[in-house]
Residue, then its C-alpha position, 0 to 999 in steps of 0.5 A: m492465493r487469489y486470482k488477479k483482476t484482469p486489466p484491459p487487453r494489451d496492444t497486440s499489433p504485430t509491428n510493435g514490440k514492448l517499447g514500440g520498436p520492431k517486434t523480435t521473436d527472441g524473448l523469454p517465455d515468462e517475460d513480464n510475469y511480475e507486475i504492479q497494476v494501478w487502478e483508479s479504485e478497487n472496482g474502478k478503471f485500470l490506469g496502467y502498470a507501475v512496473k512489469t518485469a521478469i525479475s521478482g526482486v524488482v517488483v518487490d523493491a518497487w512496491k514502496q515507491a509505487i505506494e508513494k508515487y500513486p497516492g489514493k490509487y488501488l495497487a495490485q502486485t501480481n505474479g502471472n495470474y495470481l494476486i500477491r498483495d493489494v492496497v489502497a495507497p494512502s493519499g497523505i491528504p488530511d481531512k478538515s480535522g487534520w486526519a489522514s487515514a491509511q488503515q490497509v497499509t502495513l508498517a513495512e509498506l509505509p515509506q519512512w517519511y510518514g509518521l504515525i498518530a493514534r486517535c482514541s474515540c475519547g478524543y485523545r491523540a498521541e504520536v506513535d513511534r513506528y520503531d517501538q519494540k512493542l510494535k515490531k511483531w506487528f510490522g507486516h500487519p495492516l495499521q488497522t490491526v496494529a491499532e487494535k493492539l494499542s491502548c489509550r493512556a487517558c482511558r487507562q488513567a480514567g479507568r475506561t475500557g473498550m475505547k476504539i483506537e485508529i491510526g493515521i499518518f502524517k508526513l514528517a518534516r524534512 
């Protein structure tokens, strides 16, 4: 486990409670232990919390929604002083050539309305079925790792080896 980044100190005004009302003394000792922190970039400015809760299941379920809600931001899921997982949320905004990168995100974290497209260094592009049985065992790994396991059909047919494959994302039509 890694220690989490420390956000700026919380407002400790004695008159304010969690929601801005009067502060009460009855609370749980491990209150707000689980968090999803939102940062501008990995070493950037702290923007705030997506979720703060004492229930671990809530933060686990909110992770995918946080990835969708904060595109391009650095997200860190923490448990107390420990960093559980972190990722730069994909922006989904393509560059000039229509390519949107999401190398750090796993297939499990990627919302269902994103499709995958593989691009080989030879120029060949093909859509990747994210529910293919061959990819099932790589479901919890970053897309960068999944890309290393793929091979290019055009390169195989031409007898080339060692070509680099990248995986990009695109939003599926409704």
